[in-house]
VMD Tcl script that builds the backbone (N, CA, C; Angstrom):
set m [mol new atoms 495]
animate dup $m
set s [atomselect $m all]
$s set {name element resname resid chain x y z} {
  {N N UNK 1 A -49.384 18.916 -26.712}
  {CA C UNK 1 A -48.740 17.800 -27.149}
  {C C UNK 1 A -47.467 18.459 -27.904}
  {N N UNK 2 A -47.573 19.431 -28.551}
  {CA C UNK 2 A -46.530 20.108 -29.388}
  {C C UNK 2 A -45.278 20.687 -28.316}
  {N N UNK 3 A -45.841 21.169 -27.277}
  {CA C UNK 3 A -44.882 21.614 -26.315}
  {C C UNK 3 A -43.990 20.593 -25.630}
  {N N UNK 4 A -44.696 19.399 -25.439}
  {CA C UNK 4 A -43.884 18.129 -25.034}
  {C C UNK 4 A -42.814 17.682 -25.838}
  {N N UNK 5 A -43.271 17.474 -27.179}
  {CA C UNK 5 A -42.055 17.094 -28.256}
  {C C UNK 5 A -41.136 18.176 -28.117}
  {N N UNK 6 A -41.382 19.545 -28.201}
  {CA C UNK 6 A -40.312 20.611 -28.092}
  {C C UNK 6 A -39.478 20.602 -26.800}
  {N N UNK 7 A -39.921 20.402 -25.781}
  {CA C UNK 7 A -39.111 19.972 -24.626}
  {C C UNK 7 A -38.230 18.805 -24.460}
  {N N UNK 8 A -38.858 17.792 -25.135}
  {CA C UNK 8 A -38.007 16.515 -25.250}
  {C C UNK 8 A -37.089 16.632 -26.192}
  {N N UNK 9 A -37.127 17.232 -27.329}
  {CA C UNK 9 A -36.197 17.600 -28.426}
  {C C UNK 9 A -35.090 18.493 -27.670}
  {N N UNK 10 A -35.367 19.512 -26.942}
  {CA C UNK 10 A -34.467 20.408 -26.388}
  {C C UNK 10 A -33.767 19.775 -25.367}
  {N N UNK 11 A -34.167 18.709 -24.624}
  {CA C UNK 11 A -33.487 18.048 -23.623}
  {C C UNK 11 A -32.706 17.110 -24.279}
  {N N UNK 12 A -33.020 16.503 -25.473}
  {CA C UNK 12 A -31.986 15.565 -25.880}
  {C C UNK 12 A -30.784 16.259 -26.460}
  {N N UNK 13 A -31.151 17.332 -27.145}
  {CA C UNK 13 A -29.985 18.198 -27.697}
  {C C UNK 13 A -28.855 18.576 -26.582}
  {N N UNK 14 A -29.583 19.001 -25.478}
  {CA C UNK 14 A -28.778 19.700 -24.371}
  {C C UNK 14 A -27.916 18.449 -23.771}
  {N N UNK 15 A -28.497 17.455 -23.802}
  {CA C UNK 15 A -27.708 16.224 -23.138}
  {C C UNK 15 A -26.591 15.858 -24.015}
  {N N UNK 16 A -26.782 15.727 -25.288}
  {CA C UNK 16 A -25.796 15.595 -26.307}
  {C C UNK 16 A -24.695 16.451 -26.260}
  {N N UNK 17 A -25.036 17.849 -26.171}
  {CA C UNK 17 A -23.946 18.879 -26.062}
  {C C UNK 17 A -23.160 18.721 -24.862}
  {N N UNK 18 A -23.771 18.434 -23.705}
  {CA C UNK 18 A -22.919 18.149 -22.443}
  {C C UNK 18 A -22.127 17.116 -22.530}
  {N N UNK 19 A -22.577 16.091 -23.087}
  {CA C UNK 19 A -21.716 14.783 -23.350}
  {C C UNK 19 A -20.511 15.187 -24.038}
  {N N UNK 20 A -20.692 15.586 -25.173}
  {CA C UNK 20 A -19.433 16.150 -26.161}
  {C C UNK 20 A -18.634 17.249 -25.304}
  {N N UNK 21 A -19.055 18.281 -24.829}
  {CA C UNK 21 A -18.379 19.150 -24.039}
  {C C UNK 21 A -17.582 18.636 -22.953}
  {N N UNK 22 A -18.211 17.836 -22.059}
  {CA C UNK 22 A -17.896 17.330 -20.771}
  {C C UNK 22 A -16.774 16.196 -20.905}
  {N N UNK 23 A -16.817 15.396 -22.008}
  {CA C UNK 23 A -16.013 14.433 -21.997}
  {C C UNK 23 A -14.833 14.574 -22.914}
  {N N UNK 24 A -15.166 15.384 -24.070}
  {CA C UNK 24 A -13.983 15.566 -24.996}
  {C C UNK 24 A -13.461 14.197 -25.826}
  {N N UNK 25 A -12.279 14.224 -26.253}
  {CA C UNK 25 A -11.778 12.969 -26.802}
  {C C UNK 25 A -10.613 12.739 -25.831}
  {N N UNK 26 A -10.932 11.653 -24.978}
  {CA C UNK 26 A -10.134 11.177 -24.018}
  {C C UNK 26 A -9.071 10.226 -24.471}
  {N N UNK 27 A -9.302 9.697 -25.627}
  {CA C UNK 27 A -8.376 8.797 -26.372}
  {C C UNK 27 A -7.469 9.614 -27.207}
  {N N UNK 28 A -7.286 10.643 -27.223}
  {CA C UNK 28 A -6.480 11.573 -27.984}
  {C C UNK 28 A -5.121 11.192 -27.625}
  {N N UNK 29 A -4.131 11.102 -28.590}
  {CA C UNK 29 A -2.798 10.804 -28.274}
  {C C UNK 29 A -2.142 11.901 -27.723}
  {N N UNK 30 A -1.087 11.662 -26.804}
  {CA C UNK 30 A -0.265 12.629 -26.302}
  {C C UNK 30 A 0.700 13.137 -27.430}
  {N N UNK 31 A 1.323 14.350 -27.178}
  {CA C UNK 31 A 2.233 14.815 -28.189}
  {C C UNK 31 A 3.263 13.788 -28.298}
  {N N UNK 32 A 3.724 13.377 -29.395}
  {CA C UNK 32 A 4.773 12.105 -29.600}
  {C C UNK 32 A 6.334 12.741 -29.493}
  {N N UNK 33 A 6.558 13.940 -29.347}
  {CA C UNK 33 A 7.836 14.576 -29.145}
  {C C UNK 33 A 8.711 13.810 -28.024}
  {N N UNK 34 A 9.861 13.336 -28.125}
  {CA C UNK 34 A 10.524 12.944 -27.058}
  {C C UNK 34 A 10.680 13.705 -25.927}
  {N N UNK 35 A 11.010 15.292 -26.236}
  {CA C UNK 35 A 11.347 15.959 -25.202}
  {C C UNK 35 A 10.524 17.340 -25.470}
  {N N UNK 36 A 9.580 17.668 -24.617}
  {CA C UNK 36 A 8.681 18.604 -24.645}
  {C C UNK 36 A 8.915 19.675 -23.741}
  {N N UNK 37 A 9.331 20.926 -23.940}
  {CA C UNK 37 A 9.619 21.919 -23.105}
  {C C UNK 37 A 8.295 22.405 -22.538}
  {N N UNK 38 A 8.372 22.388 -21.064}
  {CA C UNK 38 A 7.005 22.747 -20.519}
  {C C UNK 38 A 7.125 24.337 -19.828}
  {N N UNK 39 A 8.420 24.670 -19.440}
  {CA C UNK 39 A 8.386 25.883 -18.746}
  {C C UNK 39 A 9.814 26.214 -18.524}
  {N N UNK 40 A 10.114 27.596 -18.371}
  {CA C UNK 40 A 11.384 27.975 -17.914}
  {C C UNK 40 A 11.101 28.845 -16.639}
  {N N UNK 41 A 11.461 28.408 -15.558}
  {CA C UNK 41 A 11.258 28.937 -14.276}
  {C C UNK 41 A 12.464 29.766 -13.720}
  {N N UNK 42 A 12.293 30.879 -13.378}
  {CA C UNK 42 A 13.416 31.659 -12.732}
  {C C UNK 42 A 13.534 31.556 -11.383}
  {N N UNK 43 A 14.436 30.786 -10.640}
  {CA C UNK 43 A 14.444 30.783 -9.267}
  {C C UNK 43 A 15.089 32.082 -8.887}
  {N N UNK 44 A 15.207 32.191 -7.363}
  {CA C UNK 44 A 15.653 33.565 -7.018}
  {C C UNK 44 A 17.056 33.972 -7.253}
  {N N UNK 45 A 18.102 32.951 -7.637}
  {CA C UNK 45 A 19.290 33.525 -8.059}
  {C C UNK 45 A 19.485 32.986 -9.498}
  {N N UNK 46 A 19.284 31.719 -9.920}
  {CA C UNK 46 A 19.608 31.024 -11.277}
  {C C UNK 46 A 18.227 30.701 -11.881}
  {N N UNK 47 A 18.441 30.459 -13.153}
  {CA C UNK 47 A 17.178 29.860 -13.771}
  {C C UNK 47 A 17.277 28.392 -14.145}
  {N N UNK 48 A 16.228 27.829 -14.217}
  {CA C UNK 48 A 16.337 26.234 -14.451}
  {C C UNK 48 A 15.305 26.077 -15.713}
  {N N UNK 49 A 15.837 25.204 -16.526}
  {CA C UNK 49 A 15.012 24.864 -17.818}
  {C C UNK 49 A 14.271 23.377 -17.521}
  {N N UNK 50 A 12.891 23.314 -17.616}
  {CA C UNK 50 A 12.335 22.141 -17.480}
  {C C UNK 50 A 11.646 21.709 -18.643}
  {N N UNK 51 A 11.919 20.241 -18.857}
  {CA C UNK 51 A 11.351 19.491 -20.057}
  {C C UNK 51 A 10.822 18.221 -19.474}
  {N N UNK 52 A 9.818 17.711 -20.359}
  {CA C UNK 52 A 9.164 16.581 -19.956}
  {C C UNK 52 A 9.151 15.558 -21.164}
  {N N UNK 53 A 9.401 14.230 -20.792}
  {CA C UNK 53 A 9.501 13.107 -21.618}
  {C C UNK 53 A 8.286 12.208 -21.276}
  {N N UNK 54 A 7.611 11.634 -22.358}
  {CA C UNK 54 A 6.591 10.584 -22.285}
  {C C UNK 54 A 7.138 9.206 -22.500}
  {N N UNK 55 A 6.919 8.356 -21.711}
  {CA C UNK 55 A 7.281 6.959 -22.191}
  {C C UNK 55 A 8.792 6.733 -22.097}
  {N N UNK 56 A 9.548 7.420 -21.348}
  {CA C UNK 56 A 11.063 7.105 -21.133}
  {C C UNK 56 A 11.100 6.208 -19.977}
  {N N UNK 57 A 11.851 5.079 -20.182}
  {CA C UNK 57 A 11.982 4.094 -19.146}
  {C C UNK 57 A 12.889 4.435 -18.129}
  {N N UNK 58 A 12.284 4.716 -16.797}
  {CA C UNK 58 A 13.089 5.163 -15.713}
  {C C UNK 58 A 14.137 4.353 -15.355}
  {N N UNK 59 A 14.005 3.026 -15.512}
  {CA C UNK 59 A 15.003 2.072 -15.110}
  {C C UNK 59 A 16.238 2.132 -15.944}
  {N N UNK 60 A 16.226 2.601 -17.186}
  {CA C UNK 60 A 17.412 2.664 -18.051}
  {C C UNK 60 A 18.203 3.945 -18.004}
  {N N UNK 61 A 17.736 4.860 -17.190}
  {CA C UNK 61 A 18.672 6.209 -16.970}
  {C C UNK 61 A 19.741 5.867 -15.980}
  {N N UNK 62 A 20.908 6.264 -16.473}
  {CA C UNK 62 A 22.152 6.000 -15.594}
  {C C UNK 62 A 22.434 7.258 -14.719}
  {N N UNK 63 A 22.298 7.491 -13.498}
  {CA C UNK 63 A 22.450 8.730 -12.727}
  {C C UNK 63 A 23.861 8.729 -12.193}
  {N N UNK 64 A 24.423 9.963 -12.143}
  {CA C UNK 64 A 25.720 10.145 -11.246}
  {C C UNK 64 A 25.500 9.861 -9.782}
  {N N UNK 65 A 24.465 10.383 -9.446}
  {CA C UNK 65 A 24.052 10.387 -8.100}
  {C C UNK 65 A 22.554 10.046 -7.942}
  {N N UNK 66 A 22.094 8.984 -7.377}
  {CA C UNK 66 A 20.644 8.599 -7.465}
  {C C UNK 66 A 20.304 9.117 -6.080}
  {N N UNK 67 A 19.062 9.915 -6.134}
  {CA C UNK 67 A 18.462 10.632 -5.234}
  {C C UNK 67 A 17.406 10.055 -4.474}
  {N N UNK 68 A 16.562 9.382 -5.384}
  {CA C UNK 68 A 15.387 8.363 -4.748}
  {C C UNK 68 A 15.659 7.260 -5.704}
  {N N UNK 69 A 15.848 5.986 -4.851}
  {CA C UNK 69 A 16.010 4.760 -5.605}
  {C C UNK 69 A 14.504 4.297 -5.993}
  {N N UNK 70 A 14.525 3.506 -6.914}
  {CA C UNK 70 A 13.072 3.028 -7.626}
  {C C UNK 70 A 12.220 2.797 -6.251}
  {N N UNK 71 A 11.079 3.464 -6.142}
  {CA C UNK 71 A 10.199 3.458 -5.084}
  {C C UNK 71 A 8.799 3.229 -5.582}
  {N N UNK 72 A 8.179 2.118 -4.959}
  {CA C UNK 72 A 6.776 1.841 -5.353}
  {C C UNK 72 A 5.762 2.359 -4.201}
  {N N UNK 73 A 4.814 3.059 -4.647}
  {CA C UNK 73 A 3.731 3.431 -3.711}
  {C C UNK 73 A 2.331 3.094 -4.200}
  {N N UNK 74 A 1.579 2.491 -3.388}
  {CA C UNK 74 A 0.254 2.048 -3.769}
  {C C UNK 74 A -0.609 2.397 -2.483}
  {N N UNK 75 A -1.946 2.711 -2.952}
  {CA C UNK 75 A -2.992 2.834 -1.800}
  {C C UNK 75 A -3.693 4.179 -2.229}
  {N N UNK 76 A -4.507 4.641 -1.225}
  {CA C UNK 76 A -5.366 5.681 -1.711}
  {C C UNK 76 A -4.817 7.084 -1.172}
  {N N UNK 77 A -3.609 6.897 -0.409}
  {CA C UNK 77 A -3.041 8.148 0.125}
  {C C UNK 77 A -2.011 8.587 -1.103}
  {N N UNK 78 A -1.727 10.048 -0.867}
  {CA C UNK 78 A -0.861 10.541 -1.909}
  {C C UNK 78 A 0.667 10.201 -1.531}
  {N N UNK 79 A 1.369 10.275 -2.815}
  {CA C UNK 79 A 2.960 10.023 -2.462}
  {C C UNK 79 A 3.389 11.237 -2.302}
  {N N UNK 80 A 4.370 11.421 -1.124}
  {CA C UNK 80 A 5.115 12.485 -0.966}
  {C C UNK 80 A 6.662 12.024 -0.851}
  {N N UNK 81 A 7.623 12.705 -1.631}
  {CA C UNK 81 A 8.975 12.342 -1.653}
  {C C UNK 81 A 9.783 13.705 -1.647}
  {N N UNK 82 A 10.979 13.726 -0.910}
  {CA C UNK 82 A 11.755 14.657 -0.921}
  {C C UNK 82 A 13.078 14.395 -1.239}
  {N N UNK 83 A 13.936 15.238 -1.714}
  {CA C UNK 83 A 15.500 15.076 -2.001}
  {C C UNK 83 A 16.158 16.538 -1.897}
  {N N UNK 84 A 17.535 16.501 -1.814}
  {CA C UNK 84 A 18.500 17.410 -1.977}
  {C C UNK 84 A 19.412 17.239 -2.902}
  {N N UNK 85 A 19.427 18.201 -3.740}
  {CA C UNK 85 A 20.623 18.053 -4.992}
  {C C UNK 85 A 21.779 18.834 -4.533}
  {N N UNK 86 A 23.041 18.474 -4.910}
  {CA C UNK 86 A 24.201 19.128 -4.639}
  {C C UNK 86 A 25.045 19.441 -5.775}
  {N N UNK 87 A 25.706 20.746 -5.926}
  {CA C UNK 87 A 26.255 21.119 -7.174}
  {C C UNK 87 A 27.274 20.164 -7.795}
  {N N UNK 88 A 27.948 19.573 -6.999}
  {CA C UNK 88 A 29.087 18.510 -7.267}
  {C C UNK 88 A 28.579 17.329 -8.050}
  {N N UNK 89 A 27.301 17.016 -7.899}
  {CA C UNK 89 A 26.754 15.908 -8.581}
  {C C UNK 89 A 26.165 16.232 -10.021}
  {N N UNK 90 A 26.249 17.247 -10.315}
  {CA C UNK 90 A 25.714 17.764 -11.783}
  {C C UNK 90 A 24.940 18.831 -11.823}
  {N N UNK 91 A 24.254 19.210 -12.982}
  {CA C UNK 91 A 23.567 20.211 -13.134}
  {C C UNK 91 A 22.180 20.001 -13.756}
  {N N UNK 92 A 22.040 18.532 -13.793}
  {CA C UNK 92 A 20.560 18.055 -14.263}
  {C C UNK 92 A 20.168 17.048 -13.337}
  {N N UNK 93 A 18.751 17.367 -12.962}
  {CA C UNK 93 A 18.012 16.408 -12.114}
  {C C UNK 93 A 16.876 16.001 -13.058}
  {N N UNK 94 A 16.835 14.349 -12.796}
  {CA C UNK 94 A 15.823 13.978 -13.603}
  {C C UNK 94 A 14.854 13.208 -12.621}
  {N N UNK 95 A 13.549 13.290 -12.719}
  {CA C UNK 95 A 12.432 12.701 -11.888}
  {C C UNK 95 A 11.417 11.930 -12.813}
  {N N UNK 96 A 11.344 10.558 -12.597}
  {CA C UNK 96 A 10.626 9.675 -13.419}
  {C C UNK 96 A 9.385 9.076 -12.613}
  {N N UNK 97 A 8.220 9.070 -13.130}
  {CA C UNK 97 A 7.072 8.413 -12.593}
  {C C UNK 97 A 6.398 7.663 -13.471}
  {N N UNK 98 A 5.853 6.407 -13.033}
  {CA C UNK 98 A 5.135 5.495 -13.876}
  {C C UNK 98 A 3.653 5.314 -13.087}
  {N N UNK 99 A 2.761 5.606 -13.809}
  {CA C UNK 99 A 1.410 5.416 -13.190}
  {C C UNK 99 A 0.827 4.012 -13.535}
  {N N UNK 100 A 0.834 3.122 -12.628}
  {CA C UNK 100 A 0.404 1.765 -12.888}
  {C C UNK 100 A -1.166 1.556 -12.477}
  {N N UNK 101 A -1.498 2.701 -12.008}
  {CA C UNK 101 A -3.064 2.557 -11.557}
  {C C UNK 101 A -3.945 2.581 -12.479}
  {N N UNK 102 A -5.225 2.685 -11.855}
  {CA C UNK 102 A -6.266 2.623 -13.012}
  {C C UNK 102 A -7.122 3.892 -13.221}
  {N N UNK 103 A -6.408 5.153 -12.807}
  {CA C UNK 103 A -6.994 6.368 -13.131}
  {C C UNK 103 A -5.807 7.338 -13.163}
  {N N UNK 104 A -6.220 8.427 -13.711}
  {CA C UNK 104 A -5.126 9.577 -13.799}
  {C C UNK 104 A -4.740 10.141 -12.482}
  {N N UNK 105 A -3.398 10.246 -12.232}
  {CA C UNK 105 A -2.977 10.833 -11.099}
  {C C UNK 105 A -2.131 12.257 -11.592}
  {N N UNK 106 A -1.950 13.102 -10.489}
  {CA C UNK 106 A -1.459 14.508 -10.858}
  {C C UNK 106 A -0.012 14.612 -10.173}
  {N N UNK 107 A 0.771 15.440 -10.601}
  {CA C UNK 107 A 2.231 15.501 -10.054}
  {C C UNK 107 A 2.465 17.022 -9.868}
  {N N UNK 108 A 2.950 17.276 -8.691}
  {CA C UNK 108 A 3.475 18.717 -8.276}
  {C C UNK 108 A 5.046 18.372 -7.924}
  {N N UNK 109 A 5.857 19.410 -8.456}
  {CA C UNK 109 A 7.286 19.363 -8.130}
  {C C UNK 109 A 7.885 20.608 -7.609}
  {N N UNK 110 A 8.340 20.691 -6.388}
  {CA C UNK 110 A 8.705 22.064 -5.998}
  {C C UNK 110 A 10.338 22.050 -5.883}
  {N N UNK 111 A 10.846 23.213 -5.946}
  {CA C UNK 111 A 12.298 23.275 -5.538}
  {C C UNK 111 A 12.405 24.391 -4.510}
  {N N UNK 112 A 12.923 24.386 -3.425}
  {CA C UNK 112 A 13.110 25.446 -2.614}
  {C C UNK 112 A 11.752 26.242 -2.338}
  {N N UNK 113 A 10.518 25.411 -2.158}
  {CA C UNK 113 A 9.163 25.997 -2.029}
  {C C UNK 113 A 8.845 26.644 -3.406}
  {N N UNK 114 A 9.377 26.702 -4.410}
  {CA C UNK 114 A 8.975 27.229 -5.742}
  {C C UNK 114 A 8.471 26.286 -6.524}
  {N N UNK 115 A 7.139 26.339 -6.980}
  {CA C UNK 115 A 6.376 25.314 -7.662}
  {C C UNK 115 A 7.018 25.272 -9.120}
  {N N UNK 116 A 7.681 24.374 -9.716}
  {CA C UNK 116 A 7.997 24.148 -11.002}
  {C C UNK 116 A 7.105 23.377 -11.827}
  {N N UNK 117 A 6.593 22.253 -11.365}
  {CA C UNK 117 A 5.416 21.631 -12.018}
  {C C UNK 117 A 4.231 21.613 -11.211}
  {N N UNK 118 A 3.053 21.798 -11.806}
  {CA C UNK 118 A 1.873 22.074 -11.133}
  {C C UNK 118 A 0.728 21.190 -11.757}
  {N N UNK 119 A -0.048 20.308 -10.962}
  {CA C UNK 119 A -1.117 19.423 -11.359}
  {C C UNK 119 A -0.858 18.893 -12.809}
  {N N UNK 120 A 0.314 18.407 -13.007}
  {CA C UNK 120 A 0.558 17.714 -14.140}
  {C C UNK 120 A -0.058 16.287 -14.280}
  {N N UNK 121 A -1.138 16.185 -15.187}
  {CA C UNK 121 A -1.791 14.858 -15.232}
  {C C UNK 121 A -0.916 13.549 -15.787}
  {N N UNK 122 A -0.788 12.507 -15.451}
  {CA C UNK 122 A -0.362 11.296 -15.719}
  {C C UNK 122 A -1.243 10.244 -15.820}
  {N N UNK 123 A -1.578 9.834 -17.048}
  {CA C UNK 123 A -2.889 8.875 -17.261}
  {C C UNK 123 A -2.296 7.725 -16.827}
  {N N UNK 124 A -3.270 6.748 -16.704}
  {CA C UNK 124 A -2.984 5.357 -16.270}
  {C C UNK 124 A -2.127 4.746 -17.573}
  {N N UNK 125 A -1.268 3.917 -17.048}
  {CA C UNK 125 A -0.357 3.347 -17.779}
  {C C UNK 125 A 0.836 4.264 -18.494}
  {N N UNK 126 A 0.811 5.464 -18.034}
  {CA C UNK 126 A 1.712 6.520 -18.500}
  {C C UNK 126 A 3.144 6.621 -17.750}
  {N N UNK 127 A 4.117 6.693 -18.595}
  {CA C UNK 127 A 5.473 7.046 -17.757}
  {C C UNK 127 A 5.968 8.139 -18.055}
  {N N UNK 128 A 6.350 9.129 -17.150}
  {CA C UNK 128 A 6.776 10.370 -17.612}
  {C C UNK 128 A 7.997 10.826 -16.829}
  {N N UNK 129 A 8.795 11.594 -17.542}
  {CA C UNK 129 A 10.099 11.863 -16.856}
  {C C UNK 129 A 10.218 13.419 -16.937}
  {N N UNK 130 A 10.469 14.084 -15.809}
  {CA C UNK 130 A 10.780 15.501 -15.948}
  {C C UNK 130 A 12.123 15.842 -15.554}
  {N N UNK 131 A 12.739 16.496 -16.565}
  {CA C UNK 131 A 14.195 16.828 -16.175}
  {C C UNK 131 A 14.420 18.344 -15.950}
  {N N UNK 132 A 15.180 18.663 -15.109}
  {CA C UNK 132 A 15.461 20.216 -14.606}
  {C C UNK 132 A 17.020 20.351 -14.851}
  {N N UNK 133 A 17.258 21.328 -15.681}
  {CA C UNK 133 A 18.795 21.694 -15.857}
  {C C UNK 133 A 18.967 23.154 -15.375}
  {N N UNK 134 A 20.018 23.067 -14.602}
  {CA C UNK 134 A 20.389 24.441 -13.959}
  {C C UNK 134 A 21.313 25.080 -14.936}
  {N N UNK 135 A 20.801 26.310 -15.344}
  {CA C UNK 135 A 21.592 27.032 -16.252}
  {C C UNK 135 A 22.411 28.153 -15.681}
  {N N UNK 136 A 23.625 28.252 -16.220}
  {CA C UNK 136 A 24.468 29.427 -15.755}
  {C C UNK 136 A 25.017 29.078 -14.267}
  {N N UNK 137 A 25.264 27.786 -13.862}
  {CA C UNK 137 A 25.707 27.522 -12.655}
  {C C UNK 137 A 26.609 26.309 -12.831}
  {N N UNK 138 A 27.389 25.934 -11.959}
  {CA C UNK 138 A 28.360 24.741 -11.892}
  {C C UNK 138 A 27.616 23.590 -11.482}
  {N N UNK 139 A 26.296 23.656 -11.047}
  {CA C UNK 139 A 25.688 22.559 -10.408}
  {C C UNK 139 A 24.388 22.678 -9.980}
  {N N UNK 140 A 23.556 21.780 -9.754}
  {CA C UNK 140 A 22.184 21.889 -9.265}
  {C C UNK 140 A 22.249 21.648 -7.793}
  {N N UNK 141 A 21.643 22.662 -7.196}
  {CA C UNK 141 A 21.569 22.693 -5.597}
  {C C UNK 141 A 20.002 22.952 -5.301}
  {N N UNK 142 A 19.528 22.372 -4.027}
  {CA C UNK 142 A 18.271 22.693 -3.550}
  {C C UNK 142 A 17.564 21.773 -2.931}
  {N N UNK 143 A 16.498 22.042 -2.261}
  {CA C UNK 143 A 15.709 21.069 -1.655}
  {C C UNK 143 A 14.276 20.799 -2.515}
  {N N UNK 144 A 14.120 19.543 -2.726}
  {CA C UNK 144 A 13.120 19.223 -3.970}
  {C C UNK 144 A 11.984 18.447 -3.090}
  {N N UNK 145 A 10.531 18.606 -3.443}
  {CA C UNK 145 A 9.648 17.995 -2.938}
  {C C UNK 145 A 8.747 17.288 -4.315}
  {N N UNK 146 A 8.150 16.290 -4.094}
  {CA C UNK 146 A 7.457 15.568 -5.199}
  {C C UNK 146 A 6.233 15.047 -4.511}
  {N N UNK 147 A 5.025 15.517 -5.086}
  {CA C UNK 147 A 3.776 15.186 -4.510}
  {C C UNK 147 A 2.949 14.612 -5.723}
  {N N UNK 148 A 2.475 13.370 -5.650}
  {CA C UNK 148 A 1.450 12.849 -6.554}
  {C C UNK 148 A 0.262 12.424 -5.857}
  {N N UNK 149 A -1.040 12.848 -6.611}
  {CA C UNK 149 A -2.225 12.391 -5.763}
  {C C UNK 149 A -3.324 12.046 -6.953}
  {N N UNK 150 A -4.459 11.816 -6.282}
  {CA C UNK 150 A -5.668 11.194 -7.332}
  {C C UNK 150 A -6.502 12.508 -6.932}
  {N N UNK 151 A -7.220 13.123 -7.920}
  {CA C UNK 151 A -8.279 14.161 -7.517}
  {C C UNK 151 A -9.640 13.662 -7.319}
  {N N UNK 152 A -9.823 12.165 -7.445}
  {CA C UNK 152 A -11.008 11.657 -7.215}
  {C C UNK 152 A -10.896 10.567 -6.019}
  {N N UNK 153 A -9.823 10.517 -5.431}
  {CA C UNK 153 A -9.687 9.558 -4.413}
  {C C UNK 153 A -9.445 8.066 -4.821}
  {N N UNK 154 A -8.975 7.824 -5.898}
  {CA C UNK 154 A -8.883 6.507 -6.438}
  {C C UNK 154 A -7.525 6.018 -5.785}
  {N N UNK 155 A -7.488 4.623 -5.820}
  {CA C UNK 155 A -6.294 3.909 -5.383}
  {C C UNK 155 A -5.075 4.295 -6.310}
  {N N UNK 156 A -4.065 4.638 -5.732}
  {CA C UNK 156 A -2.848 4.896 -6.616}
  {C C UNK 156 A -1.879 3.702 -6.663}
  {N N UNK 157 A -1.225 3.565 -7.716}
  {CA C UNK 157 A -0.136 2.533 -8.020}
  {C C UNK 157 A 0.877 3.171 -8.808}
  {N N UNK 158 A 1.969 3.809 -8.172}
  {CA C UNK 158 A 2.864 4.723 -8.787}
  {C C UNK 158 A 4.458 4.185 -8.382}
  {N N UNK 159 A 5.249 4.392 -9.536}
  {CA C UNK 159 A 6.756 4.117 -9.206}
  {C C UNK 159 A 7.521 5.348 -9.539}
  {N N UNK 160 A 8.507 5.730 -8.679}
  {CA C UNK 160 A 9.110 6.956 -8.494}
  {C C UNK 160 A 10.638 6.668 -8.587}
  {N N UNK 161 A 11.439 7.458 -9.332}
  {CA C UNK 161 A 13.018 7.431 -9.320}
  {C C UNK 161 A 13.438 8.762 -9.548}
  {N N UNK 162 A 14.396 9.096 -8.843}
  {CA C UNK 162 A 15.028 10.404 -9.277}
  {C C UNK 162 A 16.577 10.460 -9.177}
  {N N UNK 163 A 17.350 11.043 -9.980}
  {CA C UNK 163 A 18.864 11.282 -9.584}
  {C C UNK 163 A 19.269 12.452 -10.484}
  {N N UNK 164 A 20.564 12.723 -10.150}
  {CA C UNK 164 A 21.365 13.916 -10.797}
  {C C UNK 164 A 22.228 13.310 -11.805}
  {N N UNK 165 A 22.389 14.045 -13.030}
  {CA C UNK 165 A 23.348 13.735 -13.994}
  {C C UNK 165 A 24.300 14.548 -14.133}
}
mol reanalyze $m
mol bondsrecalc $m
mol representation Tube
mol addrep $m
């Protein structure tokens, strides 16, 4: 009888520990800063500074050259988009996404096949803007790809917009 109580107690403690470690605080607020530096990636010739903003309205940004008009994607398949930047259109590229779906989605952004943003989570209801600034050049150039997906195969509902400033 003593062994059964010890086993039961040990199992209960183990389950509680797994629950706390596995789930964490999912309701913890994101950092409240308007602009959060995430990386400085060196491309083959020039460097790009990457920043991200949470809850910046994509529809309020005024672009010099719109590269992806406001696009809505829904369904279980991933969203893939591409664009090309030209130096004469500015040295800043802004890519905005809004997750209107019911689960977290993830974002990858590449420039000339170089990964600048990898598996960045965007929670349901969250809106995020990534800004890329070309440093030490007269303008931004390159071929860009945007890939958003669900790790659990959930239906996606995402809006995407991009442009040069």
